[in-house]
C-alpha positions in Angstrom: -5.1 -28.0 31.0 -2.4 -28.2 28.0 -3.2 -31.6 26.4 0.6 -32.2 25.7 1.5 -31.5 29.5 -1.4 -33.8 30.5 -0.3 -36.8 28.3 2.1 -39.4 29.7 5.5 -39.6 28.2 5.6 -41.1 24.8 7.4 -44.5 24.1 7.6 -43.5 20.4 10.7 -41.8 19.2 11.1 -40.1 15.9 13.2 -37.2 14.6 12.0 -34.6 17.1 11.5 -34.7 20.8 8.7 -32.1 20.6 5.3 -33.1 21.3 2.6 -32.3 18.9 -1.2 -32.2 19.6 -3.0 -35.5 19.8 -4.9 -36.1 16.6 -8.7 -36.6 17.1 -10.1 -36.8 13.6 -9.7 -35.8 9.7 -12.0 -35.0 6.9 -11.2 -33.6 3.4 -8.4 -31.2 3.8 -8.7 -30.7 7.5 -7.6 -32.4 10.6 -8.6 -31.7 14.2 -6.7 -32.2 17.5 -8.6 -33.6 20.6 -9.0 -29.8 21.8 -11.1 -28.9 18.6 -8.4 -27.0 16.9 -8.5 -27.4 13.1 -5.5 -27.6 10.8 -5.7 -27.2 7.0 -3.4 -30.0 5.6 -1.4 -27.7 3.3 1.2 -30.5 2.6 -1.1 -33.5 2.4 0.9 -34.8 5.3 4.2 -35.7 3.7 2.6 -35.3 0.2 0.6 -38.5 0.8 -3.1 -37.6 1.3 -3.9 -36.9 -2.3 -7.6 -37.4 -2.3 -8.1 -35.9 1.2 -9.0 -37.6 4.6 -11.8 -40.0 5.4 -13.0 -40.5 2.0 -16.2 -42.5 2.4 -15.6 -44.5 -0.7 -12.3 -45.7 0.2 -13.3 -46.5 3.7 -16.1 -48.6 2.4 -14.0 -50.5 0.0 -11.6 -51.4 3.0 -14.5 -52.5 5.1 -15.9 -54.7 2.3 -12.4 -56.2 1.8 -12.0 -56.8 5.7 -15.1 -58.9 5.7 -13.4 -61.1 3.1 -9.7 -61.4 4.0 -7.2 -58.9 5.3 -4.0 -61.0 4.4 -3.2 -63.7 2.0 0.5 -64.5 1.4 1.4 -63.8 -2.1 3.2 -67.3 -2.6 0.1 -69.0 -1.3 -2.7 -67.1 -2.9 -3.5 -64.5 -5.7 -6.1 -62.1 -4.6 -8.5 -60.1 -6.8 -7.6 -56.6 -5.5 -4.0 -57.0 -6.3 -4.6 -58.5 -9.5 -7.2 -55.8 -10.6 -5.0 -53.1 -9.4 -2.0 -54.3 -11.3 -4.0 -54.3 -14.5 -5.4 -50.9 -13.9 -2.1 -49.5 -13.2 -0.4 -51.1 -16.1 -3.2 -49.5 -18.3 -2.1 -46.0 -17.1 1.6 -46.6 -17.9 3.5 -45.8 -21.1 3.5 -48.8 -23.6 5.3 -52.0 -22.3 5.6 -50.9 -18.7 3.1 -53.5 -17.7 4.8 -55.7 -14.9 3.9 -54.4 -11.5 5.4 -55.5 -8.1 3.5 -54.1 -5.1 5.4 -52.9 -1.9 4.5 -51.1 1.3 6.2 -47.7 0.7 8.6 -45.6 -1.4 11.7 -46.9 0.1 10.6 -50.4 -0.6 9.8 -49.6 -4.2 13.2 -47.9 -4.9 14.9 -50.9 -3.3 13.0 -53.2 -5.6 13.8 -51.1 -8.7 17.5 -51.4 -7.9 17.4 -55.0 -7.4 15.4 -55.7 -10.4 17.8 -53.7 -12.6 20.8 -55.5 -11.2 19.2 -59.1 -11.8 18.3 -58.0 -15.3 22.0 -57.2 -15.9 23.1 -60.6 -14.7 20.3 -62.4 -16.5 21.3 -60.8 -19.8 25.1 -61.4 -19.6 25.8 -57.7 -18.5 27.2 -58.6 -14.9 29.6 -55.7 -15.1 26.8 -53.2 -14.8 26.2 -52.3 -11.2 26.5 -48.6 -10.6 23.4 -46.6 -10.4 24.1 -42.7 -11.0 21.7 -40.5 -9.0 21.7 -36.7 -8.4 22.9 -34.3 -5.7 21.0 -33.5 -3.9 18.3 -36.0 -4.0 16.3 -38.4 -1.7 15.2 -41.9 -2.6 14.5 -43.5 0.6 15.7 -44.7 3.9 16.7 -48.3 3.3 20.4 -49.0 2.8 20.1 -49.5 -0.8 17.8 -46.4 -1.4 20.3 -44.5 0.7 23.3 -45.5 -1.5 21.5 -43.5 -4.4 20.3 -40.6 -2.2 22.3 -37.5 -2.4 22.1 -35.9 0.9 25.2 -36.2 3.2 23.3 -35.4 6.4 21.2 -38.6 5.7 23.8 -40.8 4.3 26.9 -40.0 6.4 26.3 -42.1 9.6 25.8 -45.1 7.5 28.6 -44.7 4.8 30.6 -47.7 6.2 27.6 -49.8 5.5 26.9 -48.6 2.1 28.2 -49.0 -1.4 27.6 -45.3 -2.4 26.9 -44.6 -5.9 28.1 -41.8 -8.4 26.2 -38.8 -8.4 25.7 -35.7 -10.8 24.4 -32.3 -9.8 20.8 -31.8 -9.9 19.5 -29.3 -12.4 19.1 -26.5 -10.0 19.2 -23.8 -13.0 17.3 -21.3 -11.0 20.6 -20.7 -8.9 22.8 -20.4 -11.9 24.1 -16.9 -12.8 25.5 -17.2 -16.2 24.6 -15.8 -19.7 23.0 -19.2 -20.8 19.2 -19.5 -21.5 17.2 -21.9 -19.2 17.0 -24.4 -22.1 20.8 -24.2 -22.5 21.3 -24.8 -18.7 19.0 -27.7 -18.8 21.1 -29.4 -21.6 24.3 -28.6 -19.7 23.2 -30.4 -16.8 22.1 -33.3 -18.8 25.4 -33.6 -20.3 26.8 -34.0 -16.9 25.2 -37.5 -17.0 27.0 -38.5 -20.1 30.4 -37.2 -18.8 29.9 -39.1 -15.5 29.1 -42.3 -17.6 32.2 -42.1 -19.4 34.2 -41.3 -16.3 32.9 -44.4 -14.5 33.1 -46.6 -17.6 29.9 -47.3 -19.6 30.3 -51.0 -19.1 29.9 -50.6 -15.4 26.9 -48.3 -15.3 23.5 -50.0 -14.8 21.1 -47.0 -14.6 20.3 -43.6 -13.5 17.6 -42.7 -11.1 15.9 -39.2 -10.8 12.7 -37.6 -9.7 11.0 -35.8 -12.6 9.7 -33.3 -10.2 11.7 -32.9 -7.1 10.4 -33.9 -3.7 11.8 -32.9 -0.3 15.4 -32.7 -1.1 15.1 -30.0 -3.9 11.6 -28.6 -3.2 9.5 -29.3 -6.3 12.6 -28.8 -8.6 11.4 -28.9 -12.3 14.3 -28.9 -14.9 14.0 -27.0 -18.2 12.2 -29.1 -20.8 15.2 -30.1 -23.0 16.7 -31.9 -20.0 14.2 -34.8 -19.9 14.6 -35.8 -23.5 18.4 -35.5 -23.5 18.7 -37.6 -20.4 16.6 -40.4 -22.2 18.8 -40.1 -25.3 22.0 -40.6 -23.1 20.7 -43.5 -21.3 19.6 -45.1 -24.8 23.2 -44.4 -26.1 24.7 -46.4 -23.5 22.2 -49.0 -22.8 21.5 -47.8 -19.3 18.1 -48.0 -17.5 16.3 -44.9 -16.6 14.5 -45.1 -13.4 11.8 -42.6 -12.5 11.3 -42.0 -8.8 7.6 -40.8 -8.7 6.9 -41.8 -5.2 5.9 -38.1 -4.6 5.1 -36.9 -8.1 3.1 -39.8 -9.2 -0.6 -40.7 -8.9 -1.7 -37.5 -10.3 -0.3 -34.9 -8.1 1.3 -32.9 -10.9 -1.8 -33.0 -13.0 -0.9 -36.2 -14.9 -0.9 -39.7 -13.5 2.9 -39.8 -14.0 5.0 -36.5 -14.1 6.9 -38.3 -17.0 3.8 -37.7 -19.2 4.5 -33.9 -19.0 7.6 -34.5 -21.1 6.5 -37.7 -23.1 9.3 -39.7 -21.4 9.1 -43.4 -21.3 11.3 -44.6 -18.4 12.3 -48.2 -18.1 11.2 -48.5 -14.4 8.7 -46.3 -12.4 8.3 -46.3 -8.6 5.2 -45.0 -7.0 3.7 -44.6 -3.4 2.6 -42.1 -1.0 -0.5 -40.7 -3.0 -0.9 -44.2 -4.7 -3.1 -45.2 -1.8 -3.3 -41.7 -0.2 -2.6 -42.6 3.3 -5.3 -45.1 3.6 -3.0 -48.1 3.8 0.6 -48.8 3.3 1.1 -49.3 -0.4 3.6 -48.5 -3.3 4.5 -50.1 -6.6 7.5 -50.7 -9.0 6.4 -50.8 -12.5 8.8 -52.2 -15.1 9.1 -53.0 -18.7 8.2 -56.6 -19.5 11.6 -56.8 -21.3 13.4 -56.3 -17.9 11.2 -58.6 -16.0 11.0 -61.7 -18.4 14.8 -62.4 -18.4 14.8 -62.2 -14.7 11.9 -64.7 -14.2 13.4 -67.0 -16.9 16.8 -66.9 -15.0 15.5 -68.4 -11.8 13.1 -65.6 -10.6 13.2 -62.3 -8.8 15.3 -62.8 -5.8 13.5 -60.3 -3.7 10.2 -59.8 -1.9 8.3 -58.5 1.2 5.8 -60.1 3.5 3.0 -57.5 2.8 3.6 -57.3 -1.2 0.2 -57.4 -2.9 -1.7 -57.2 0.6 -5.4 -57.4 -0.3 -6.6 -54.7 2.1 -3.9 -52.3 0.8 -4.8 -52.9 -2.9 -8.4 -52.5 -2.2 -7.7 -49.2 -0.7 -5.5 -48.4 -3.7 -8.2 -49.4 -6.1 -10.8 -47.1 -4.5 -8.2 -44.3 -4.3 -7.5 -44.8 -8.1 -11.4 -44.6 -8.8 -11.6 -41.4 -6.9 -8.6 -39.9 -8.9 -10.1 -40.9 -12.2 -13.7 -40.5 -11.8 -13.7 -37.2 -10.1 -10.9 -35.9 -12.4 -8.7 -35.0 -9.5 -5.8 -34.8 -11.9 -7.6 -32.1 -13.8 -8.3 -30.3 -10.6 -4.6 -30.6 -9.5 -3.6 -28.9 -12.5 -6.1 -26.0 -12.3 -5.8 -25.3 -8.5 -2.1 -25.8 -8.8 -1.8 -23.2 -11.4 -4.0 -20.8 -9.2 -1.9 -21.6 -6.1 1.3 -21.1 -7.8 0.3 -17.7 -9.1 -0.8 -16.8 -5.7 2.5 -17.8 -4.3 4.5 -16.0 -7.0 2.4 -12.8 -6.2 3.8 -12.8 -2.8 7.2 -12.2 -4.0 6.4 -8.6 -4.7 5.7 -8.1 -0.9 8.3 -10.4 0.5 11.8 -9.9 -1.1 13.1 -12.9 0.9 11.0 -15.2 -1.4 13.7 -16.2 -3.9 11.9 -18.7 -6.1 8.4 -20.4 -6.5 8.5 -23.7 -8.4 6.6 -26.9 -9.2 3.9 -28.5 -11.2 0.2 -29.1 -10.4 0.1 -29.5 -6.6 3.4 -30.4 -6.1 4.8 -26.8 -5.4 7.4 -25.0 -3.3 9.0 -21.7 -2.5 12.5 -21.0 -1.2 13.6 -18.3 1.0 16.8 -16.3 0.5 18.7 -13.4 1.9 19.1 -11.7 -1.5 17.2 -12.5 -4.6 19.7 -11.2 -7.1 22.3 -13.6 -6.0 20.1 -16.3 -4.3 22.3 -16.4 -1.4 20.5 -18.4 1.4 19.3 -17.1 4.7 21.8 -17.6 7.5 21.8 -21.3 8.9 21.4 -19.8 12.3 18.1 -18.3 11.5 16.4 -21.9 11.2 13.9 -20.3 9.0 12.8 -23.7 7.6 11.7 -24.6 11.2 10.4 -21.0 12.2 7.9 -20.7 9.2 6.6 -24.0 9.7 5.8 -23.3 13.3 4.3 -20.0 12.6 2.0 -21.6 10.1 1.3 -24.4 12.4 0.3 -21.9 15.3 -2.2 -20.4 12.8 -3.8 -23.8 11.7 -1.9 -24.4 8.4 0.5 -27.3 7.9 3.3 -27.0 5.4 6.5 -29.1 4.9 10.0 -27.8 4.9 13.6 -29.0 4.2 16.9 -27.3 3.2 17.6 -27.7 -0.3 21.3 -27.2 -0.8 22.5 -30.6 0.4 20.2 -30.5 3.4 22.6 -27.9 5.2 21.2 -24.5 3.9 18.6 -23.0 1.6 15.1 -23.1 3.3 12.4 -24.3 1.0 8.7 -25.1 1.8 6.4 -27.5 -0.1 2.9 -26.4 -0.3 1.0 -29.4 -1.6 -2.7 -29.6 -0.5 -4.8 -32.6 -1.4 -6.0 -32.8 -5.0 -9.6 -32.2 -3.8 -8.6 -28.5 -2.9 -10.7 -25.7 -4.1 -10.1 -22.0 -4.6 -11.6 -21.3 -1.2 -9.0 -23.6 0.3 -6.2 -21.7 -1.5 -7.5 -18.4 -0.3 -7.4 -19.9 3.4 -3.8 -21.2 2.8 -2.8 -17.7 1.4 -4.2 -15.8 4.5 -2.4 -18.1 6.8 0.7 -18.2 4.9 0.7 -14.3 4.7 0.2 -14.0 8.4 3.0 -16.4 8.9 5.4 -14.5 6.6 4.8 -11.3 8.6 5.4 -13.3 11.8 8.6 -14.5 10.4 9.8 -11.2 9.0 9.2 -9.5 12.4 11.0 -12.3 14.2 14.0 -12.2 12.1 14.1 -8.8 10.8 13.4 -9.8 7.2 12.6 -6.9 4.8 9.1 -6.3 3.3 8.2 -4.7 0.0 5.3 -2.5 -0.9 3.8 -4.8 -3.5 
């Protein structure tokens, strides 16, 4: 009997009404449903399970902590896992970013960063600064503060009466541009848009600029040309504006460095991490800030912000064990090596499937985008729902990938392929076999062309 039909109606509600198989167990890069069907976790869930599932070391660390204490309120007690993890994380940051505030997830981390930035401005006699510029498209979380800097109308429009929406500049989607400029010149052109927007808003009113160094779900692993990053930092410095890096998805080693910022030698003023930070073993994220921002806030009455589970000992114990796995097993090195191999394999598919318009990303944060015409990068018809159909074809073949629409969330079908950082070449081969079969099925369903490559 079909397990979905046999189950009682669910009281849970999420985005979709469709029922999924009931999860039974997970190990390494695989998950099994209760009928014994195996799925390769080609997206690490939502780019979360960086070290794979059911890691014995992490589970043992969590059991040990459970025997001691699972909760101690941060205003009543310090706890060793939180203190140790904060010290270890600070040691992995650029110099000066050594003040850590733990949260339960990415939206909370972004919210914390926005509130710290504002309180720093107030504490340093810069109360006129309150605007945080972001990019369009972008995604920075689902709390109201994080939505205010999110550039995705489909997600923000219902809540617009409740938001103080912030200024936005275009994300550096240089791969879509059809002009005579080089990629480096395009990158600098996009960076200059920040300077123009600061001047338009009034520099005395602008508090910060928030960006993902490697894009997530809104832009599909978007990487700007190298000069973009340094120029953005220069512009922020010119006007005394805080640079906030949202590394919720790109951080914790997924791009081959602990922070994606390291690829360009950039020192942001505030960094937020989550997702792979505790790799799905417990809810955990962090805001890491320059002490020069935190100290004036503490001296001015304290940080007016907090969460009940901030610094939870069980979550921090999990985070410590995840960090040990990442560092001691050189999973960042593996993410770089396997990521290069997987990216080359994905790029190779472009010869056979002309509707693959672009392959991009860094390390094991990779994506490809489907188009109706590669020369113009015109998107597939919205009515094709390719971003849903390809995911379903892959799912039926035991491969999980993650999709969104790149161009403001309304069109432009992209797919994130981001297996855990423990992935091997054999896993890549399995991903490619299942993905190729899924492309063939999508091509047949939608009448998309195939090449002879």
